[in-house]
N, C-alpha and C positions, 0 to 999 in steps of 0.2 A: 437689336433688343434695347428696349428703353432702359433708362437709368433705374426707374421704379421696379422693373422686373429683375435686373441684374444683381441688386443688393441682396434680395432674399436668396437667390440661387447661390451666390458666393458664400453666403452665410451657412447655408445647408451643406455645401461641400466642405466647408472649413470645419464644421461640427463633426461631419462624418469622418474626415481624415484624422481629427483628434481622437475620437473614440476608437478607430481602428489601430492607430499607433500605440494606444495603451494596452492592447490585447497581448498577452504573453505568447511566444512562439510555441508551436506543438512541440512537446517534450521538454519545454523550457521550465522555468520555475514553477513550483507549486502554487496553488492560490494560497492567499493569506490565511492564517490560522486563527479564526475568531474565537477559538475556545473549544471548538469541536473537531473530531477527527475528519481527515480527508479520505474519502473513499477512492482507492487506488488499486489497480491490479498489481500483482506480484511482477509481472513482466515490466511494467512501467517503473516500478521501484528499482528492480535489477538493472535496467537500462539506463536509468537516470538518477542514481543514488544521491548525487549532491543536491539535486533540486528538492529532495524531500528530508534531507539530513536535519534531525532535530524536530521534525513535524510530528504531530499526532496523526496517525494513519489508520485506516480500517481496510483489511484485506481478507481475502478468502482463499483457502488452500488446503491441502492435505497436512494434518498434523500428526507428528511422531514425538512421543514423549520418552526418552531413555537416558540413561547416564551419558553424559558428554554428547548427546545428540537430540536435544529437544529443539524442534524445528517446525517450521511450515514450508511446504513444498508447492510447486506449481501443480504437480500430479502425484498420485501414489506411486506410479512407476519411477518418478525420481528418487524417491526414498528407496524403493526395492533395488534400484541399479546404482545406489550411492552417488547421485548426482547432485552433491551438496550445494554447488553453485547455482543451481536452480531453486534454492530456498534461502530462507533467512533464519537465523538462530533466534530462539525464543528465550527470554528471561523469565523462565518458569521454574517450578519445582522439578527436580531430577526424577521424581517418582509420580505415579498417578494413582494414589490411594482412592479406593471407593468412596464416592460421594464428593471428591474434589472437583474443582473446575478442570483440572487437567485430565481427570478420568472422563469426564463429559465430552472431551474433544480427541481423546486418544484414538489413533488409528482410524480417523475419519476426516472428512472435509469439515472446516469450521471457519467461523468468523473470529477474527482477532483484531483488537483494538489496542494501541499502545503507541509509544514514541520510537520513531524510526531512527537507527544509527547507521550511517554509511561507513563509518571508520571502525566500529566494533564488529568484527567478523568472527570473534570467538574461536575456541578450540583449534588452534593451528591455522586460522584464517581459512577454514573450509567453506564458510558460507559467504554470501554476497552482501552481508549486512546483518543487522539484528534488529529485533523489536523488544523494547525495554519498557518498564513502567506500564505493564499490561493491565488494562482496566476492564477489558471484556473478553471472554472466551466462551464461545457458544457453538454447539453443533450446527452444521449447515443442513437443514432437512430437505431443501429443494432437490428433487430428483425427477427428471423428465421420463425416465424409463419406468417409474412406478405409476401406476395407474390409480 
């Protein structure tokens, strides 16, 4: 190879390696929080709680609002079978009065946005973390079974 050809090839390889080295590993730290929530699955939050601790997150799951048990679960069956480790405690009202945002998401799949805490597992440490400072609670209307 000539010297003229080697220099550009070396520069491209060095640039590629620099960009690749800066990528976070899979399951590693969450992307920076530029002010908006990070869309993340409940599975990823539960599996890697420290990576998201203190971050604004957006999750979808089954919501149940009840005294000492307001939470978002992976599935409805997790609530029914009391598998609270498959869910996160929600810092929401203990009740769901008609017209409230809690009533809109009660006993259904919903989108929740708020700040994730890996350390605050609430009521006897039953959950795998919590979502506090909730800014958004909306029913999840998407259903593939409905035509």
